[in-house]
C-alpha positions as a Markdown table, in Angstrom:
| # | Residue | x | y | z |
|---|---|---|---|---|
| 1 | Met | 0.4 | 0.3 | -0.3 |
| 2 | Ser | 1.5 | 3.2 | -1.2 |
| 3 | Ala | 1.2 | 6.0 | 0.9 |
| 4 | Pro | -1.5 | 8.1 | 1.3 |
| 5 | Ser | -1.2 | 12.2 | -0.9 |
| 6 | Ser | -1.6 | 15.4 | 0.8 |
| 7 | Gln | -5.4 | 15.7 | -0.5 |
| 8 | Gln | -5.8 | 12.3 | 0.5 |
| 9 | Arg | -4.6 | 12.7 | 4.0 |
| 10 | Arg | -6.9 | 16.1 | 4.2 |
| 11 | Ala | -10.0 | 14.5 | 2.7 |
| 12 | Cys | -9.4 | 11.5 | 5.8 |
| 13 | Trp | -9.2 | 14.9 | 8.6 |
| 14 | Gly | -12.0 | 16.1 | 7.4 |
| 15 | Ala | -14.2 | 13.0 | 7.7 |
| 16 | Lys | -12.6 | 13.0 | 10.9 |
| 17 | Asp | -13.0 | 15.8 | 11.7 |
| 18 | Glu | -17.4 | 16.0 | 11.0 |
| 19 | Leu | -17.7 | 12.5 | 13.0 |
| 20 | Trp | -15.5 | 14.2 | 15.8 |
| 21 | Lys | -17.9 | 16.6 | 15.5 |
| 22 | Cys | -21.5 | 15.1 | 15.3 |
| 23 | Leu | -20.6 | 12.8 | 17.8 |
| 24 | Asp | -20.1 | 15.6 | 20.1 |
| 25 | Ser | -22.9 | 16.8 | 20.0 |
| 26 | His | -25.2 | 13.9 | 20.1 |
| 27 | Glu | -23.1 | 12.9 | 22.8 |
| 28 | Asp | -21.6 | 9.8 | 21.0 |
| 29 | Asp | -24.4 | 8.5 | 19.9 |
| 30 | Gly | -23.0 | 6.5 | 17.1 |
| 31 | Thr | -26.4 | 5.4 | 15.8 |
| 32 | Ala | -26.9 | 9.2 | 15.3 |
| 33 | Cys | -23.6 | 10.0 | 13.3 |
| 34 | Glu | -24.0 | 7.1 | 10.6 |
| 35 | Lys | -23.3 | 8.8 | 7.4 |
| 36 | Tyr | -20.5 | 10.0 | 8.1 |
| 37 | Arg | -19.1 | 7.3 | 10.1 |
| 38 | Ser | -19.4 | 5.7 | 7.2 |
| 39 | Gln | -18.0 | 8.5 | 4.7 |
| 40 | Phe | -15.2 | 8.3 | 6.7 |
| 41 | Glu | -14.2 | 4.7 | 7.3 |
| 42 | Ala | -14.0 | 5.2 | 3.1 |
| 43 | Leu | -11.4 | 8.1 | 3.1 |
| 44 | Cys | -9.3 | 6.8 | 5.3 |
| 45 | Pro | -7.3 | 3.8 | 5.6 |
| 46 | Ala | -8.2 | 1.6 | 7.8 |
| 47 | Gln | -5.2 | 1.3 | 10.1 |
| 48 | Trp | -5.9 | 5.3 | 10.1 |
| 49 | Val | -9.0 | 4.7 | 11.6 |
| 50 | Lys | -8.5 | 2.5 | 14.3 |
| 51 | Tyr | -6.2 | 4.9 | 15.1 |
| 52 | Phe | -7.8 | 8.0 | 15.2 |
| 53 | Asp | -10.7 | 6.1 | 17.0 |
| 54 | Lys | -8.3 | 4.6 | 19.7 |
| 55 | Arg | -7.4 | 8.5 | 20.1 |
| 56 | Arg | -10.5 | 9.7 | 20.4 |
| 57 | Asp | -11.3 | 7.4 | 23.3 |
| 58 | Phe | -7.9 | 8.3 | 24.7 |
| 59 | Leu | -8.4 | 12.2 | 24.9 |
| 60 | Lys | -12.4 | 11.4 | 26.0 |
| 61 | Tyr | -11.0 | 9.2 | 28.8 |
| 62 | Lys | -8.4 | 12.1 | 29.7 |
| 63 | Glu | -10.6 | 14.7 | 30.2 |
| 64 | Lys | -12.5 | 12.5 | 32.1 |
| 65 | Val | -9.5 | 12.4 | 35.3 |
| 66 | Glu | -8.7 | 16.1 | 34.3 |
| 67 | Gly | -12.2 | 17.1 | 35.3 |
| 68 | Gly | -12.2 | 15.1 | 38.0 |
| 69 | Gly | -15.0 | 12.4 | 37.4 |
| 70 | Ala | -12.6 | 9.2 | 36.5 |
| 71 | Glu | -13.0 | 7.2 | 39.8 |
| 72 | Pro | -10.2 | 4.3 | 40.3 |
| 73 | Ala | -9.6 | 0.4 | 39.9 |
| 74 | Ala | -11.4 | -1.6 | 42.7 |
| 75 | Arg | -8.3 | -3.8 | 42.7 |
| 76 | Ala | -6.1 | -0.2 | 43.1 |
| 77 | Ala | -3.8 | -0.5 | 45.7 |
| 78 | Lys | -4.2 | 1.7 | 48.3 |
| 79 | Val | -0.8 | 3.4 | 49.4 |
């Protein structure tokens, strides 16, 4: 597989941005954003889709931790 051209990268990133914007406005309801998800998957290489999905999960988790909303795991050692 060859590397995506700059035009293909811009299209992929644009589709990712539109999907994330939709998910943000619909509180991560994937069914409301199916058309954006389809476009994102069609325009981006599969590895990028996997990476961006993990990246979004991480950023949401980080936001939750920084906001004080995350609870420690039940088995976390008490020090």
